[in-house]
N, C-alpha and C positions, 0 to 999 in steps of 0.2 A: 700413367693414368691407371692402366689394368683393365681397360675397356669399359662400355658403355651399355647397359641394362636399360632398355626401354619398354615399355608397358601402356598399351594404349588403353586409358580407362574405361572409354564407352565401351572399345569390344571386351574387355574383361567382365564388365557386367552382364553384357549381352550373353557371353559364353555361359555365366554362372547360370543368370536364368533358365537357358535352354537346356541346361545340363540337368536340372532338378526335375524337369517332366513334369512340373505340375504338383510334384510330391512335397511334403515336410522335411528339410534338410538339416542335418546339423553339420554345420561345416568344419572341417579339419584345417587347422591354423597354427599347427605346431611347427616347430623349427623356422619361424619367421615366416610362417605362410607360404612355407616351401619356396622360401629367400624370394617372394614376390615384395615383402614388406608387411608387417602384420597391421601396422595402422592402416595403411592405404588398401589392405585386402577386407579387413572388418568394414572398414568404411564403403568400399564398393559393394561387399555380401549385405550390409545393411540396406543399402539403395536396390540391391536385387530381392530383397524380401525376404533374406536370409536371416532369423534372428537368432538361431543356436549355435553354439561353437564348441569345439572341442582342441584341448591342447594338453600338452605332456608338462608344461611349465607354468608354476604358480606366477612368476613374474609376468609371462604372458598372458595369463589368466587375470591379473590384476590390472596392465592396459588395455584388456577388451571390456571388463567392468567401468573403468573410466570412460571409455567411450560408448557403452551402451548398456545403461542402468538397469535396463528392464530384459536384458538378454538372458537366455540360458546357457551358463558357462560350465562345461562339462569336463573336469581333470581325469585324464586316461589313466595316468600314474597314480596307484597308493600315495596318499598325502598323509604327515602325520602332524602338520601345523593346522590344526583342528580351530584353533582362533581366527587364524586368517580366511580359512573357509567360512565359518560360520559368519563373520563380520561381512563378508563378501558376498553371502549367499552364493556360494559355488556348489554344483553337483559334483560328487567325488564317486569314483569306482569303487565297489566295494569287492575285493579278489579274493577271499579266502574265509574259510570258516573261521582257522585260527585267527585273524586279522579282527574278525568281527567280535569273537570272545575278550580278545585282548584290549579291543577299544571300545566295547560296549556302551560304556557311559559316556565318553569324548563324543561319540556319533549320535547323542542326543540333538534332535532336531535339526539334523543336517540330510540334506537328500543325497539318496545314495543308489547306485545302479549297479544292481549283482551281477558280476563279471562269469562268464562261462568261459573256461581254457578251451575246452574242445579240441580239435587236431592241431590248432595252431600252438597251443601248449606254452604260451608266453607269460600268461597269469589267468588265475581266475580258478572258481569252484569246479573239483571234478564231477559232478553231477546232480540231478534234480535232486536227491534226498538233502545233499547239504544244503541246495537254496531254500528248500523248505523247511528244512529246522531253525534257518537263519530266519524267515519270514514267521514260522510260530513263536518262535522264543520273542523276536521282537512284537508281535502281536498282544503278548501274556503280559508285557509290561506296561506299567501304567501308563498312561497318553503321553504326560510332560516328560516321560523318560526315552521315549520311542525315536529311533531313525524315521527319515522318511524314506520309504520304500519307493523310491520314483521310479525307477526304471530296472530293468535288465537287457543285457548286451552280449555280443561275442564280436570276434574279429576271424572273418573267412580268411585265412591265410593260403587257401589253394586256388582261390577265385580267380586268380592271374593268368593260370595256366591251362591252356584250354586244353591240353593233351594228356593232361593228369587227371585219374578217375576221383582223387581224394576230395574234391571240391562237391560233388554228391555225396560223397560220406559224410563230409563235416556241415553239410547243409542238411541231411537228415538226421546228424546226431544232434543239431542245433534245435530243427522243429520240434523233434521227439522228447527233447528235453522242456523246451518251451508249452508244450502241450501239457506235461505234468505239472511245471509251476504253475500255468493259469488255473489248473484243475483245484488250485486253491481258492481259489476265488476273489484273489487279489487283484486288483486294477492297476497296471501300471501306466502313467502317463508317455512315459517312453521305452519304447521297444526298437532295440534300433541294431542291426547287424551287418548290413550291407555298405560293402565300398563301393566304388566307380564299377568295376569289373562284375561284381554279382550283380549290381543293378542293371549292368547291360544286358547279361544274360538272363536275367529273369524278371524284370521289371519288380517293385515293391511286392515284396512276399507276403503273403495273408498274415492279417493278425499285427502287422509291424505299424509303428505310428511314424517311422522316421528313418530316411536314409541317412549315411554319416559318411559323406562323401569328401576326397582329397581331390587327386589328380585331375578327375572330371573336371570341376570346377576351375582348374586352372590352365585348361585348354588342351590337355594330352588325353588321346585315347588309351583305354585299358588294353585293346586289340587294336592292332596295325590296320584288320580287315573291316574295321566300322568305317563309316563315310566321314571322311576328314572335315565335311562341312557340317558336322554334328558338333564339333569338339573345335573350335577355331581358337588358335592359339594367338594370345595377344601380346607375346614378348619376343622382344629381338633383343640377340646380344651381338655388338660388334665391336671391333679396336680398329686404332689407327696403326697405320706403317709409320714406323720411326728411321726405316733406313733401306732402300733398294742397293742392292750387292751383285756383282759380276762375280759368279766363282768359275775359275777354270776345271777342267777334268780332274777329280779326283783331288780336288781342294776340299778340306772335311770342315765341318763347322757342327756345331752344337756341343752340347755334353759329352765328352768322351769321343768326340768326332763320329757322333750318331749319323750324321748326314754325309755322303760322299756321293756327287754327282758323276755319273759316268760320263758327260758330255758337258761342255762349256753351260753353264745355267744362269741366269738372273733368277734372285731369290728377294723376297721381303721379308723383312724382320718385322714381325708384328707385336705390339705393346699389349701382351697379354699372354699365361702360361698358366700352369699349373695352381701356382699361388693365387691364382683369381678365379679357381675352380673349372678348368678344362682338363677334365679326364683323359686320362693317356689315352684309352679306347678311342675317345671321341678324335682324337689326334691322328687317328689311322685312316682317317676319312677326311673328304673335301670339305674347304670352305666356299664362300661365295664373294665374288669382286666384280660389281660391274655386270652382274647377271650373269658370270661365266663361272665354272667351275675349275679351282686350282687345288693341286695336292697339298697337304700337309704334310713336312718331311721333318721336323723335329720340335720337339716340346721342351722347354725349359720353365724355372720357376716364374719368369717374369715376361718372357719371350715366346713367339713361336716364328719357325721358318716355314716360309711357304714358297714352292715352286712356282715362278711366274714367269711371265712373256713381257716385251716391250709395250703392251698393251695397257699395262699396270703402271700407275703413277702415285707419287707421294702422295696427293692429296684424297686419294681412292679409301674406301672404308671395307673393311673384311667382316663379312658375316659368318659368326660360327653357328648362331639359332635366329631360326626366321621363318617367315609363311613357307619358303621354299626348302628349310631346313628343320623339319619340325623335329622338338623332342624323341617324339613317340616313333618317329622313322629309324631314329638311332637304336632307338630301344628295341626293335625289329632285327636291326643289324647287330646286336650283342653289345652296344656301347654300357648299356646299365640300365635299371629300370626306370622310369621315367623319373619316380622321386630322388633314386639316385642321382641322376645328371641336374635335376634342379636342387637338391640339397647342398649337392658339391660348391655350387656357385658362391663366390666371397663376396658377401654383401658390404663388406667393409670397405675392399680394394675397388670393387666396381663403381661408378658413377651410375647414377639412377635418374631417368628422364622419365616422368610420366606426361602423357600425351592427353589432351583433352580434358585437363584438370588444371584449376589455379592454384588449390591446395599445395601446402608444403607439408611432405612425412619425414619422419626421423627416418 
């Protein structure tokens, strides 16, 4: 079976509402909504009062449009399928001066958000002068040939690192650029830069219209020092025991004999592995069985070896993530970023159960 992913829909909605702090939010739902399920998450976010969404996938954007005809849907990656963008009323990123001049005619009538590269340097304009040039050139065009300069945005690539000064640098760079761009007199309906970590640090920055939140909406703290009660995780990942075995001392098991007990030991063979999205670094820490912690000793593609005792039975469930095994706690332990752990989950092999909901999601 490969494990079961359980999501409490009522808690998911409550967490999403709490994480916005009452501000307008663009919900990041890329990569199948951090593997919570795109249709499930969009539906829940709509119920939580969120009506703007961001993704990197045209296919995901189309699915969102089918579910939310009036939503603002923002494609964060540069796109070249302008017909689909126009017919679905998507907003798209405007990533560079070169892109603008190359596709100026195709951008007619399309809502664009000018992107600033900043320190992150993933994509975007290099400085304010380039943005101002585009704004002025677009304004000089006949109204029927113009793009809709609907927004301006960036991404803070260092906000998650409390011990790095670069966040202060990139934030100042962005605010200085924004000041220059706004001096053109251009009004933007969407000004968004802040991820969950930046919002936790600074609240909504002055002059900004929206937050652009990811992990906080899904119940993960951007910093382990924040109160867990403010970011309630609605997701549990569990798996079944397929066999209990007694190993004698030095009797190896796992790929290449990766686990070799030093004494006679009972093990549980668990029906989940790295093929289902369990990171190897996650397998370096305990799991939970009947409220007790047991060490994971080996990880294979479809199975996991856990060292147990005679209190464990075949009927017991093995918890990998849950209220007592929060994703953000493992982030603090060095397993990987919150988004990395969520993004690794294999949505195709995991069974999915939605609590407090009678609807069925694909």
